[in-house]
N, C-alpha and C positions, 0 to 999 in steps of 0.2 A: 710542663710549659711546653710551648712550641717554638721551634727554632727554625727559621727560613733562611736557606743560603743558596747563593747562585754555584751551581757545580761548575768544577773548572774545566776550562776548554779542553785541555789534554787529560782526559779521564783515565784513571788508573783502577786496577782491579782491587787494590788492597783497601780497606777501609780506613777511614779517618777517625781517629780517637781523641785527638785534641788539636785545637787551632787558636791562634791569637794573631792580632795584626797591629802594625805599627802606624805612626802619623803619615806614613809616606804610602799609604795603601798597598802596604805589602803584607802578605800573610804568611806566618810560620804554621807549618802542617806538620804534626807528628802522626805516623801511621802505624798500623798494626804489623807491619812487615819490618820493623825495627829501623826505620828510616825517617830522617827529617829533611824537609823541602821547603823551599820559598816559592811563593806565587805572587806575581805583580799584577794588580789591576790594570794598570797602563798598557802593559806589552802583552797581557795575556800569557805570559810564560811560565812554566814550571821549572824551577832548577832544584836539582837534588844536592843538599848541603853534605850529608854525612850518613854514616850507616853506625850502628851501636856495635860495640864489640861482642857482646852475646847475642847471639840470634834468638834465643829462646825469651829474652826478655824484650818488652816493647813500651813505649812511653804511655804513661797514663795521665800526665799532668805537665803543663808547660808554663814557665815564669821567665820573664825578662828582667834582668836586674841591672841597674847603672852602677859606675864605678864610685860616685858619690852618693852620701845619704840624702834622701829626699826630704829637707826640711822645708821646703817652700813649694808653691805651686809651679815653680819653672821646670821645664823638661830638661833632663840631663840625658846624655848620649849612652847608648848601651853597649856594655863591655862583656857581658856574660849573659847566657840564656841558660837557665836551671831547669833541667829536663828530669821529672820524676817517673822512673820505670817501674815495672811489676817487680823487680829485684833491688831496687836501690835507687840512687841519685847519681847523675852524671852532669857535668857542666861543661858548655861549649862557649867559646869566646866569640861575639859578632860586634866588633867595634863600629861597623858600618851603620847600624840601626839606630833609630832614636826610639826611646821609650814608648810604649803605647799601652793598651789595656787588654786584658784577658778575657776571653769570652768563655761560656759555659761549654762543658764538653758535651757531644753529641754523637750518636752512632748512625752511620748511614749503611743500610743493607746492600746497596750497589749504587756506585757512582753512574749517572746519567745526565745528559746534556739537556737538562730541564730544570725548572724550579720544584722544589720538593718541600712539602711540610710533614714534620715527623713529631708525633705524640711520645713523650717518655715521663715515666714516674718521676715526681719532683724529688722524692727522697733519694732516688737513685742518681740524680743529677747533682744533688748537692754532695753526695758521697762517691761520685765518679764510679758507680757500678753499671755496666752496661752488658755484661756477659749472663745475666739471669734474665728471667721472664719478665718482660715489659708490659704484658696484659694477661688476662686469664686465659683468653682463648688459647695461648701458646702452651699452657701447663708448665709444670716445674722443669728447670733446667737442670738435668742430671747427668752430666759427662762422665763416661767411663774412660779414664786416663791414667796415666803413671803421675799420682799426686806427690808433690814435693813434700819433702821430709824437713823437719826443723827439731832443734834440740829443745825439748820440753821435759824438764823434771829429769835430767840428766840422761835422756833417752831421745834417739831419732824417731819422731812420730809424724804420722801423717793421715790423713783422711780414709777411711775404708768404705769401698763401694757397696758393702753389704748393709751399710745403715739404710740406702735407698728401699730395700725390700721390707725392712721393719718399719720404716717411717716413710709413707709415701709422700708426704708433704715437703721432704726436704729438697733443697736444691743447692748447688755448689757454684761458687765464684772463682774462676781462675784467676782473676784480676786480683781479689783479695785473699786468696786461698783460705775462704770462709764459707760456712753453710748458713741458709736462711730457711725461713718457714714460709712455704708459698702461700698458705690460707692467710696467715697473719699479715703478710706483707699487701695482699691485694683487698682483704675485708676487714681491716682494722682502720679505723678513722683516726686522723691526727689530733683530734681533741679528746681521744679515748682514755688518755692517761697512761698509755703504754708506749709512748713514743720514742723512749729510750731503750725499749725492749732490745736486747742484743740480736736476737734472731729476726728482728723486724728491720732495724736501721743498720746498725754496724757490722753484723755479721758475727758469727761465733768460730773460734779457730783454737781453742784448748782442747786436743785430741786427747789428753790424759783424762779429762773429766767430761768427756762428751757423752757418756752413756747416761750418767746421773742428770746432766743438763737436758737432754732430749725427753728422758722419762718425765722430768719436772715440768718441761713446757708443755708436753702432750696431755697431761693432766690438768693443766691451767685454765681458768674460767675464759681468758681471753682468747685461747686456741679453741676451745670448744665452741665459743660463740662464733668465732670465725669460721670453723668447720660447718656449723648451721647455716651459716650465710652462703658458705660455698654449695652446699646441698640445694639450698634453696634457689641459687642461680642454675645449677644444673637442672632443677626441676621446671624452673620458668623457661630453661632454654628449649627443653623438650615439649612442654605442655603450654608455655606462653605465661607471661607474667599476670597478674590479676587485670590489668587494663587490657592485655591481649586477650585473656579468657573471656572478659566482659565483651570485648568486641567480636570474639568468635560467637558467642552466644547471640549477641545482637544480629549476627549475619544470619545464624541459624533461624532464629525468629523471623527474620525478614523473609527469607527464603519459603518458610512455612507459610507464613501469611501471604505471600504472593502465590503460592501453588493453590491455597483454597480460593482466593480471589479470581484466580484464572479460570477455576471449575466454575465460580458462580457466574463470571462473565460469559463463559460459554453457555451456559444454561439460558442466560437472557438472550444471546444471540440465536439460539436454536429456536427459542419461542417467536423471535421477532422475523426471523427467515421462514417459519412455517405458517406464519399468519394467525397464530393461536394466542388467546389471551395469556397474559402473565398472572394475572390475580385473580382469586376465588371470591365467592359470596361472603364468606367470613375467613379471612386469612390469618393464620395464626403466626406471628413472627417468633417461633421458638423450635428449637430442633431437640428432640427428647433423647437423653442419654439413658439407656436401660439400667446403667449402674448408678446413677445419681439419684440419691433419695431426694433431694431438694426438687429436683424437675418432676419426679413422680408425685409429688404432693399436688401438682398443676394438673388440673383434670383436662385432658384432651380427648375430644371425640374422634375415635380413630376412623369413624366412616364420613367425616366432614371434609369437604373438598375445599382445600386451601389454595387452591390455584395451580395452574400448570407449572409455574417457576418452583414454588415450595414442593409440589409432590415430585418434580423432576430432580430436585435437590436431595430428596429422601431417597428417590430410587438410585440416584448415582451414589448415596451411602450404603445402601444395600449390596451394590455390586463392587464397592471398593471400601474395604475396611479402613485402609489407611486415611482416605478421605474423611469420613465419618468420625474416626479418632481426632483428627486435626480440627476438624469444624466443631466438635464437641469441647475442645480444649480452649476456646475463643470465649473470652468475656460474654456475660449475657447481654451486655449493652453494645456489643460489636460483633453481632453475627453476620451483618452486612447483607440480610435477606430481606429487609423491609421494603415497602412500596417507594419510599424515598431513594433508597439505594438502586433500586431498579430503574427508576427514572433517571438518576444521575448515570448510570451505566449507559442507558439508551442514549443520553444527550452526548454522552462523550463518545460513544461508538460512531454515531453520526458526524460528530464534528471531525473525527478522524477520517471518515470516508469522504467528507467535503474536502478536508485539507488534501488529501490524495488526488482528488479529481482536479481541483484548482492547480495543483502541482503539475499534473499532466498536461494541462492547458497552457501553463506558463513556459514549460519545457518544451513543449511541441511547437504547434504553429504560432501560439499567443494570440491568434485570432479564434473567435467563436462566434456561434449564431445562437439565438434563443428560439426556443418551442414552447409555446405557451397556449393552454386550453383551459376551459372552465367547466365545472359540473357541480351538481349538489350532492351532499354525501346523506347520509341514513337521518341526520337531524336536521336537514334541510337547510344547511349551512353551504353557502357557495365556496367552493375550494377551487383555487388556482393552481394548476400543475405547471412547474417551470422545469425544463429540460435544456441542455446545451448540447451543440454538435462541435466537434473540433478534430483536429489531427493530432494523434499521438503514436508513437513507435510505428510511423509509416502506414497507419490505418485510419479510418473514419471512425470515429467513437461519438454515439449519442447517449449521453447519461441523464439520469433523473437527479434533479437536485432537491425537490421538496414541494410540499403543499404550503398554499397560503390562505388563511381565512381572509373573506373579502367582506368588507363592511359596506363599501360603496362599490357601484358597479358602472360609473362613466368612466370615459377614456382616460382622463387624467388622473383619478384615482387608481386606476389599474396600472397606468405607467409608471406612476411614483411608487407602487407596491413592487414592481418587478425591480426598478432601480435600487430602492432600499435592500430588497432582498440581496441583490448581487454584491452591493457595498459589504453587507454584513458577512459575507464569505470571502471578502478580498478578491473579487472579481471586478476590474475596471470596465464599466460600460463604455468607455472610448474603444476598448479592443472589440467591442461587438460589431460585426461587419454583415449581419443578416438576421432576418426575423420570420417565422412563419407561424401562422395562426389560421383559424377558420375563416369563412367568408362573412361572419356577422360585421354589419356596419361599424359597431363601437371599436371592433379591432382593425377593420381593414380600411377605415376612412382614411381618405389622403388630405384632409385638412384638419379634422378634429379627432381622428382615430388614434388608436394606440400606436400604429407603425409610425405616425407622424411624429408624437411626442417623443418615441425612442429614438427616431432620426435626430431630433432636436438635441436630446440628452448626450448621445453618443457623438455628436459634431461630425458625423461622416454620412454618405449616401445610405448605408444600411438598408439594401433592398429587402423589400416585403415580398413574400411567396406565399401566395393562396395554396393552401394544403392541396397538393394534386391527389390525394385518396379522395379529399371532399369533392374535389371538381369531378372525378370519375364518377362518384356516386350520383352527383347531380345530373350527370348525362342521362341515367335512365330515369331518374325522377322527372325530368323534363320532357324526356321522350314518351313517358307514360302519360303525360298531361296531353300531348299532342296526337298521340295514336289512341284510340279507344280500345282497340283490342288488347293492347298491353294493359291499359288501365283496368278493362272488366276481368282480365284473367287474374291478375295480381290481386283483385278485390275478392274474386272468389275464393282463392287460396287462403287469404287471410280469414274469411270468414269460416272456412272448414277448420282451420287451426283454432279459433276462438270456440267453435262449437265442440270440439273434441277436449279442449283443455280445461273447460269449467266443469268438467264432470269426470270423475275417476273411473265411473264405469264405461262412459264412452271412449275414454282413453284406452282403457283395456281392451274394448271391443275393436278400436282401431289397432291394436298391436295384434291380436288374435286373428285378425283378418289376412296377416302376412303369414300364416303358418306354411304355406306352400314356398316360402322364401327361405334362403339360407340363414339370414340374420333378420331379426325383427328391429325396425328403426321407428324412432320417433319423429313426428312431424316436426320439422325445424320452424322455429318462430321467425316471423318476418321481421326485419329490423330496418327503419328508413335510412340509418345512417350507416349501415355494414353492406358493402357491395357484396363480400363473399357470402354472407347469409342469404342474399337473392339467389345466388347460383345454387347453393345447397337445397333451398326450398324448391325451386324450379325442377332441379334434378331429382329430388325425393318424388314429387307428383309426377314425374315422366316415368320412373321406373317402378312406382308402386300405384299406377293409375287404376290397375283392376282391384287392388286390394282396398282403396278408398271407395270405390262405387262399391265394393261388396260390404262396406262398414256402413255405409250410407244407406244401402237398402236395408240392412238389419235395423237401423235406427227408425226407418219409416215405419216398422211395424211395432214400435213402442206403443204403450197403453197411454203413455202422456201425450195428449193432443199436440201441445206445443212443441214437443221435441220432434215428434212425427211430422208435423208439418214444416219445421225448420229444415229437416232432414230431406223431405221431397223437395223443398225449393232448392237446396244445395245441389241435390243430384241432378234436378232438371237443367241446371245451369252448368255443373260440372261435366256431366256425361254427354258431351257434344264433340262432333267432329271438329267444329271451329276452334273451340277451347282447346282440345288436344293439340291441334296444329300449331297454335299460338304457344304453347308449352314446348313442343318440340323446336319451334323457330327459336325461342328465348334461350332454350338449354343451349343451342349451337352458339347463339351469339355470346351469352354468358361465358360459356367455357372458353371462347377465344379470348374474352377480355379479362378472365380470372387470373391468368398469369401476369398481367399488368398490375391487377388489384393486389396480388399478393406481394409482388416486388415493391410496391410502393409502400407497403408497411413493414418493410424491413429496415434496420437501423443503418446499415452501411450503404444506403442506395447513393448512387452517383447521378447527378443531374444529366450528365451527358447520355449516360446508359438509359436513364429514364425517357429522355427525348426520343432516342433511337427506339426503344420498346414502343413507345406512343405511336410513332410513325408506323412502325411494323404492324402494330395492332390495327390501325386504321386501313392499311393496304389489305390485310387479311380480311376484315369486314367487307371492304369493296369487292374483294374477289369473290364474295359469296352472292353478290347480286347479279345472278345470271340465271338464264331460263333453265338451265339444266341442273343447277343447285337446287332451285325451288321444285323442280319436277323430282329429284331424287328424294327431297324431303317430304314431298307429298306422297310418294309412293310408300315411304316409312311409316308414316301416319296409317295409310290404308292397310298395311300390313299390321301393324299393331292393333287396329280396330278389327281385324278378322280373328286376331288371337283371343279377343275379349268373348268372342262368340255371341254376336248378337246384342251385347250390351249398348253399343252405340250403332246407329243407322249411318251407313255411308251414304251421302247426298248423291243421287243419281239424276241428272238432268239431260235434256237433249243438248247433243253437241251444236254448236253455233253453224247455221246454215250457210254454205259457202254462196257467195253472190258472184255469178258469172259475168263478165260484160255482155251488154246487149250486142256488141258488135260480133259476138261469137255465136250468136243464136243460130245462125244458117250454117255453121261450120263443125265438123267433127273434129274434136280436139285429140291428137295423139302424143303430146308431150307436155311438159310443165309450163304453166302459164305464170309462174312467179308468185304464186300465193304462198304465204307464210306457212311454215310446217306445224306451227302452234296453232292452226286454225282448228285443229282436230280436238282441242281440249274442250271440257265442258265448261258452262258459264260459271258455275261454282269455282272451278280450279282458277279460272281466270279472277274472278273476285279474291280468292285466297292469295293468288300470285300478287295481285296490287296491294293487298295489306301485307304481304311478306316484304316487297321493295320499299314500302312505306316506312315499315319498322327500320329497316337498314338504312335507308336515306336520313331518317331522323336522328338516328345514333351517330352516324358520321358528321351529321350536320353540327350537332351539339359537341362533339369532340373536337371539330375544328373550331368551334366557338369558345369552348373551355380552354383549349391548348393552343392558342394562337401565338405565332412568333412576336418576340418582344426583343429589344437590344439586349437583355439579359441572356436571353435563350440564344441569340446568335452568338454571343461571345462564350457562352458555355459550350455550343456547338465547335467553335473554332479551338477548342481544347481536345477534342476528340480526334485522334489519329485516323480514325475511318471516316471521317467527315471530308467532304470536298473544300470545304473551308478552314482546313486544319492549320493552326498557327497563321492565318491571315492577319496580319497586324491591323489594318483599318477596322476589321470586325472585333478583333480582340480589345483595342484601346477604348471600346464602348462599354466595357465592364465598369460598373460602378465603383468607385473608391480608389482607382488606380491613380498613382501620382501623376501629376501633369508637368513635373519638372524635366526639362528639356534634356538634360543628361540621362535622366531614367528613360525618357521615351526612346532616345537614339539608341541607348544599349538594348532596350526590349525590342527595338526594330531588326536590329542586328541578330540579336539571338532567336527571333522568330525565323529570319531567313535562314539561318543555319540549322535551327531544330526541325525545319521541315524535312530534310533527309535524315538527319541523325535519329529521330524519335518516330518516324513514320511506321517501323515495324510493331510498335507498341498496339496491344490490341483494344485498349481503352485509356481513360484519362488518368486513373490511378497508376496504371504500369507506366504510362508518360511522366507522370509526377516522380515515380521512384527513379526512372531513368535520369531525369534532368537533376534530381537531388543527388544522385551518385557521381554528377560531375563536379559536385563541391561548388566553389565560387565562380565557376566558368558561367553559370546561368542563374544568378542571385535574382534578376528582375523576373525572369520568367518564372523562377520558382515561386516566387511571391505571388504572381498571377493564379498560377495553379493552386496555391494555398486557399487563396480567396475563393476560388471556383468550387473546390472540394468541400468547403466550409458551408456553402450555401445550402439550407435545408431543402428537402424535398416534400415532407408532409408532417403533420403534427401526430403522426401515428404514435409515436413513443409517449406523448403525453396523454393520448387516449387510453393507451395500455395501462398507465398508472392508475386511471379510475377504475379498472377492473379490479386491481389489487386494492384501491380505497373501499371498495364494496365488500371484498373479503374480509377486510381488517375491522372496518366500522360497521358491525351489523346491528341488528335490532338490540341483542343482548349487550352490546357495547356502544351504544347510542350516545351515552354521556362523555365519551373520550375527548379530551381536550385537543385543540389544533396542534399543538406542540408534540403530543405524544403520537397522534397520527402520522404527523411528519416523520417522526423519528422510526416508527415501525414500518412505514411505507419505504422508506430509504433503505433499511436492512433487506426487506424482502425484494424490492425491485432490483437494487444492485447487489446481486448475490454473488457476483465475482468477487467484488470487494468485501462483503461480509465473511464469505468463505475464508479469505486471506486472515481476517481479523479472529475466526474461529481457529484456524490452525496456529497463529501466533498472536495472542491478545496482550503481548507486552506493551504495545504502543497504547492501547486503551488503559491498561493498568497505569503506566507512568502518568498518562494525562490525568486519569482519577485520582492518584495519589498526590498530585501537585495542584489540584483545585483548591483544596483547603487542608487544614491540619486535620488529620485522621487520628482515632483513638488507636489504631494499629499502625505499625510502621511497614511500609511498603517499599522503602528506599532508603539508601545510606545517607 
């Protein structure tokens, strides 16, 4: 039973052995220190009543008796309290008490000022036995004391401690001066038919016949059964019960299953990260155990290509015997290597990656911009690449989110597809504050373009930024249309590339012509949409001009008339002084612009830095438009032609004749008459100088037109500490999307005035943002402005790079790949930082995989 008692306010060290209370809420307490006391609930006082005469005895039971016999239910007064002690009965007179009821005895280990719940054996409560073991954990109570002697059979007899060593199950009660069986007390049920067994209930104290009694009990069936139960309990305690063992086995199976599944997940992630196919032409979904006769009956062609995934699993089994053993112990219908499981792992992996990206956005700035571009895949299906730009961990991030197959290509369908995709990954389009696409009208249209639909869906200004990398590329495209020299030179270079690439023999010939060079280079392919490729192509023909002429001359000797004719035509157009001068001029200009082109393609571009770099690039190009710069370039070309040794003729024309004023005809001139020093140059040099200036003027003009100032650009410049307009409030307030609330505006104005001095030492907008953020709540409004500025995208280069991955994944041999699988594989390949984290720890993928549906194997408790 359980007995709950409120411990006395005045705690005592000695244990309470019996208690009882009266109708007056007064409790009589008998203690093991041979004292009797009274405790009042009303006054919370503990009063000692008396001591027993014999200190060795102590009360074991307490009864309160009235002076008249209780023949009715009426309460009579108390005149005596009968105390039963360990060595007899003693009576105490208490006439002031009213008769009450007696509670069952209970043992307290220690009296504390708190409520305590105590569990004891029911049999022991009924028989008032509290000095023997109360539970199995304590073991048998075997005190080594001076045992009391009693007259039994005419002799003084007592219990002997030597019986402990012979019968380890014995325990002795000092209260009863009797022995009990430890095993039978705790492991014999009340309905076993042995409830009155002396060693279980009442105790045995006939010391004269103790030997026979113990021997008889030790060989009894009830004792043997109790002993077996005790041994089982000991065994269960060490190794666990049946349920515990089953639970332990289940845990071991789960751990084994998880280890196998982690390895399989890593194999899938490895294939996805490396852009290699998972499946083979004939994929066999079984893993052969050489010791399994049933498996050996199945014919497997050892030379068959089962795909990279299955082959990688087999290779892993060869290197790791433990993995192979565990995998072979799995059921044949639960190997988890089928194409369906592969697709599930890919789906779950990408789901985990997208969750991580969305969490970064929500925990970071909570604002984001979208970057979108389209391209056709190997199956001629239009794929839309969707990327996001946001701030997380105090840095700018641009992440690839996935590919979408497009069924319709009008602006409304494209905008709806973007919105639906963002919704599917739990990104609120209302937090989209910027967008960047190419210059196609369907994307950039201000009335019915995608940018306008996105603006309406997001319900905020959401400024559109035409990709700066595309703009820079269009500068050269437009310049080549207006300057015939550029158009003709690039056309010749493209023709030479096409001439040598359509034949392996010609390609080898062009490589062999570079035998005098340290390294043999292939002719770079010209690309209309890649600015860097233009510089690489121009620079190749500048440093390998002589080798190209040599290769073309060899081709003119070909027995194939058409090939020889094409080679002569290309050689006549390529090996000219004017063409070489244009190549040198473009090389100088593109080298200057190349740094800007590379920066515009980086993920962490800052718009304020970009604007500064554009202005610096324009200034550098303008600085090249001088007579001295051209003269130096002209001399370089002449020197290069001379090194070719007669392959190209240097144009030699008469110098322009000086016209002297007729007023000086009759005079002898002895000093300068103000004529230009450049009048000494030839007519051809003048013509080339005009062409050189024309190229520079057109490039500068196109850059000014493509990168003109807008309110957005001015607001961005106002966030740059190196700008003259740094934190100019009137300029900054023009940023689209800023709150027009009066309180917000007033706080922003004050923060701008204060920040001009505080953050002027920062080198760029990102450092200024970090300094502002470190100030905590002091600059909240200004911090929001910076978050919006930094999230604005610069280019769509991240989306364009995803198409390179798409072409590596969806090749001719994998052209039937579905859009969903392409999306999953591309995400693993492009977001390598995220997929690397999953390879290191695939637990999150495994947990998601296990929770998707009921699996044949257990992967979680």
